[in-house]
C-alpha positions as CSV (number, residue, x, y, z in Angstrom):
1,M,63.3,135.6,321.4
2,K,65.7,136.7,319.0
3,K,67.3,133.4,318.9
4,E,63.9,132.1,318.4
5,S,63.3,134.3,315.2
6,M,66.5,132.8,313.7
7,V,65.2,129.2,314.0
8,F,62.0,130.1,312.3
9,T,63.8,131.7,309.6
10,G,65.9,129.0,309.2
11,V,62.8,126.6,309.0
12,R,61.5,128.8,306.5
13,I,64.2,128.8,304.3
14,M,64.6,125.1,304.8
15,C,60.8,124.8,303.8
16,A,61.4,127.1,300.6
17,L,64.3,125.1,299.5
18,A,62.6,121.6,300.0
19,L,59.5,123.0,297.9
20,A,61.4,124.2,295.4
21,L,63.4,120.5,294.9
22,V,60.0,119.5,294.5
23,A,58.7,121.4,292.7
24,A,61.9,121.3,290.2
25,S,61.9,117.2,290.1
26,G,57.7,118.2,289.4
27,V,58.9,119.8,286.1
28,A,61.1,116.9,285.2
29,L,58.9,114.7,285.7
30,A,56.3,116.7,283.8
31,K,58.4,116.7,280.6
32,D,56.8,115.9,277.3
33,V,57.2,113.4,275.2
34,S,59.5,114.2,272.1
35,P,58.5,112.7,268.6
36,V,60.3,109.8,267.2
37,G,60.3,108.1,263.7
38,E,59.6,109.4,260.3
39,K,57.0,112.6,259.6
40,V,54.7,111.3,257.3
41,A,51.6,113.8,257.2
42,V,49.8,116.8,259.1
43,D,46.4,116.3,260.4
44,G,43.5,118.8,259.2
45,N,44.5,120.9,262.5
46,G,48.1,120.9,261.9
47,H,49.3,118.6,264.0
48,A,52.1,116.3,262.8
49,I,51.8,112.6,261.9
50,Y,54.8,110.6,262.6
51,Q,55.8,107.0,262.2
52,V,58.0,104.6,263.8
53,E,58.9,100.7,263.2
54,A,57.7,98.9,266.5
55,N,56.6,95.4,266.7
56,G,57.3,94.5,263.6
57,I,55.2,97.1,261.6
58,R,54.7,100.8,261.0
59,I,52.7,102.4,263.9
60,G,51.1,105.6,263.1
61,Y,50.9,108.2,265.9
62,K,50.6,112.1,266.8
63,L,50.9,113.6,270.1
64,I,49.1,116.7,270.9
65,G,49.1,118.9,274.1
66,S,51.8,119.1,276.8
67,G,51.9,117.2,280.4
68,E,51.8,113.7,282.2
69,P,50.8,111.2,278.9
70,L,47.6,110.1,278.4
71,L,47.3,107.0,275.7
72,L,43.9,107.2,273.3
73,L,43.4,103.8,272.0
74,T,40.4,103.7,269.2
75,G,37.7,101.4,268.1
76,L,37.1,99.2,265.8
77,G,37.5,100.2,262.1
78,C,38.3,103.5,263.2
79,T,41.6,106.0,262.8
80,M,43.2,108.2,265.0
81,D,40.7,110.9,263.9
82,R,37.9,109.3,265.6
83,W,37.9,111.7,268.7
84,T,35.6,114.6,269.3
85,P,37.5,117.7,269.2
86,A,35.9,119.3,272.2
87,F,37.7,116.0,273.9
88,I,40.9,116.6,272.2
89,E,40.7,120.3,272.6
90,E,39.6,119.9,276.7
91,A,42.8,116.5,277.3
92,S,45.2,118.1,275.7
93,G,45.0,121.0,277.8
94,K,46.0,119.2,281.0
95,Y,47.7,116.2,279.3
96,Q,49.8,115.1,276.2
97,L,47.8,112.9,274.2
98,I,49.5,110.3,272.2
99,I,46.8,109.4,269.9
100,M,47.9,106.3,267.9
101,D,46.1,104.2,264.7
102,N,45.5,100.5,265.2
103,R,47.6,97.9,263.6
104,G,46.3,98.1,259.5
105,M,44.3,101.1,260.2
106,G,45.0,104.6,258.9
107,Y,48.8,105.5,259.1
108,T,49.5,101.9,260.8
109,T,50.8,99.1,258.8
110,D,49.9,95.0,258.6
111,N,52.4,93.0,258.2
112,G,49.8,89.9,257.6
113,Q,50.0,88.6,260.9
114,D,46.4,87.2,262.9
115,F,44.9,89.9,264.7
116,T,44.7,89.0,268.9
117,Y,44.2,91.2,271.6
118,T,47.4,90.2,273.0
119,L,49.4,91.5,269.5
120,F,47.4,94.7,269.8
121,A,48.9,95.4,273.6
122,K,52.5,94.8,272.1
123,D,52.0,97.0,269.5
124,V,51.2,99.5,272.1
125,I,53.7,98.5,274.4
126,S,56.4,98.9,271.7
127,L,55.3,102.3,270.7
128,L,55.4,103.1,274.1
129,D,58.8,101.9,274.4
130,S,59.9,103.7,271.1
131,L,58.8,106.9,272.6
132,G,60.6,106.4,276.0
133,V,57.3,106.3,278.1
134,G,57.8,104.3,281.2
135,K,54.2,104.8,282.5
136,T,50.9,106.5,280.4
137,N,47.3,106.6,281.4
138,V,45.4,105.0,279.0
139,L,41.4,105.4,277.3
140,G,40.3,102.8,275.5
141,Y,37.4,102.7,273.7
142,S,35.3,99.7,271.9
143,Q,37.6,97.7,270.5
144,S,40.5,99.2,272.2
145,S,38.7,98.8,275.5
146,V,40.0,95.2,275.3
147,T,43.0,95.9,274.1
148,T,43.2,98.0,277.5
149,Q,42.0,94.9,279.7
150,N,45.2,93.3,278.4
151,L,47.3,96.0,278.9
152,L,46.3,96.3,282.5
153,L,46.8,92.3,283.1
154,E,50.0,91.9,281.3
155,Y,51.6,95.6,281.6
156,P,50.0,96.8,284.7
157,D,53.3,98.5,285.3
158,R,53.1,100.6,282.3
159,V,49.8,102.3,282.8
160,G,49.1,104.8,285.3
161,K,45.0,105.2,285.5
162,A,42.9,103.7,282.9
163,I,39.6,104.2,281.4
164,I,37.5,101.6,279.6
165,H,34.9,102.8,277.5
166,A,32.1,100.5,275.8
167,T,33.5,97.7,276.5
168,S,32.8,93.4,276.2
169,T,33.7,90.6,278.0
170,D,32.2,88.4,275.3
171,G,33.8,88.9,271.8
172,K,31.6,86.9,270.2
173,A,28.5,88.8,271.4
174,V,30.3,92.1,270.0
175,A,31.2,90.9,266.3
176,A,27.5,89.4,266.3
177,A,26.3,93.3,267.0
178,F,28.4,94.1,264.3
179,K,26.6,92.4,261.3
180,S,23.8,94.7,261.8
181,V,26.0,97.2,261.4
182,P,26.8,98.4,257.6
183,L,30.9,98.7,257.9
184,P,33.2,98.9,254.8
185,D,34.3,96.3,252.9
186,N,37.9,96.5,254.2
187,P,40.1,93.6,254.7
188,T,41.5,95.0,258.2
189,I,37.9,95.3,260.2
190,K,37.1,91.5,258.7
191,K,40.2,90.6,261.0
192,Q,39.2,93.0,263.7
193,L,36.5,91.2,263.9
194,E,37.8,87.6,263.6
195,A,39.7,89.1,266.5
196,A,37.1,89.7,268.9
197,M,35.3,86.3,267.8
198,G,38.4,84.8,270.2
199,W,38.2,87.1,273.0
200,E,36.7,86.3,276.0
201,S,37.6,88.4,279.4
202,P,39.7,86.3,282.3
203,L,37.0,87.2,284.6
204,D,39.1,85.0,287.6
205,K,42.3,87.6,286.9
206,M,40.5,91.1,287.2
207,A,40.7,91.0,290.9
208,L,44.5,91.2,291.0
209,I,44.2,94.8,288.7
210,K,45.7,96.9,290.9
211,N,45.4,100.4,289.2
212,Q,42.8,102.6,288.9
213,V,40.2,102.3,286.5
214,M,36.9,103.7,284.9
215,L,34.3,101.9,283.1
216,L,32.3,104.1,280.9
217,V,29.4,103.0,279.2
218,G,25.9,104.3,277.5
219,T,22.8,103.1,278.7
220,A,21.6,102.8,274.9
221,D,24.5,100.8,273.7
222,T,23.3,98.4,271.1
223,I,26.5,97.0,270.5
224,V,28.1,95.9,273.6
225,G,25.3,96.6,276.2
226,T,25.9,97.6,279.6
227,Q,26.2,94.3,281.4
228,S,29.7,94.1,280.8
229,S,30.8,97.0,282.1
230,K,29.1,96.2,285.2
231,T,30.6,93.1,285.8
232,L,33.9,94.3,285.1
233,A,33.6,96.9,288.1
234,G,32.2,94.5,290.5
235,L,35.7,92.1,289.8
236,I,38.1,95.0,289.2
237,P,39.0,96.5,293.6
238,G,38.0,100.2,293.7
239,A,36.6,100.3,290.2
240,W,34.5,103.4,289.0
241,L,31.2,102.6,286.9
242,V,29.6,105.6,285.0
243,Q,26.7,105.1,282.8
244,F,25.3,107.9,280.4
245,K,21.7,107.5,280.8
246,N,20.3,107.1,276.9
247,G,24.1,107.1,275.2
248,T,24.9,104.7,273.0
249,H,27.9,103.9,271.2
250,H,29.0,107.1,270.1
251,L,29.1,108.7,273.4
252,Q,31.1,111.2,273.3
253,F,30.1,112.4,269.9
254,E,26.5,112.7,271.7
255,A,27.5,114.6,274.9
256,P,30.9,115.5,274.4
257,V,31.3,118.3,277.0
258,E,30.0,115.8,279.5
259,F,32.5,112.9,278.4
260,S,35.2,115.0,278.7
261,R,34.2,116.3,282.4
262,I,34.1,112.5,284.1
263,V,37.2,111.4,281.8
264,L,39.4,114.8,283.3
265,T,37.8,114.5,286.8
266,F,38.6,110.8,286.9
267,L,42.4,111.4,285.6
268,E,42.6,114.0,288.2
269,M,41.1,112.6,291.4
270,N,43.4,110.0,293.6
271,E,40.4,107.9,295.1
272,T,43.0,106.0,297.3
273,V,42.5,107.0,300.8
274,P,45.8,106.6,302.4
275,T,46.3,103.5,305.2
276,P,46.4,104.8,308.4
277,P,50.0,104.6,310.1
278,Q,49.9,101.5,312.8
């Protein structure tokens, strides 16, 4: 009995050491991103805004919260402040948010290149490279939902989970819808619309996406509609499709608590069932 007790004690010690090593490695993996570049401003909530030279421009961004990184990419004509405060507060309690301005908007400059979604994706990767981020979860809204499609197709190893929110597979239809929406007389927004005009999702490649993806859309979204989200959800293996009844293109502001809850639920859940051993 004494010998068995000693063996049992030894096993417990070994297990405790193993758990300690796992915990230590987890802490190392969860190390927060440190800002790089020049601090250029402070937002209304006291968060520092930085600019860093990347992909031929100066990209403006800010870091909020702590934990695994979550990159937020905003929509056409928007800046990095165009996220509901309720979502930022909730998400930053569990993730370190990397929030950037798109090319030519807010604190991000424009070097005169024609806008394309390939270029937008390279901007994202260049910022991640500058920050030393090898992989991040991504939430792309509206225009940036298409950038997120590009990231999944061209840089899948740099993306963890992806939320494609209020997306389209046909940029011409979206550009046409925006003609009825009052937009500022801004040359950057005009270039964004021109980029949309040239976009059509390569539907034949969507089945190649291995990342965990959620398509999120409001059923009353008159800008992009719901069919694109349904189409992509049917093509991307294992993709979630979440539709909010009566939600418009501004869903996150109409249902901020529910929006936050579904995004965080998706990010926190591993819905991939392990393959049983043969």
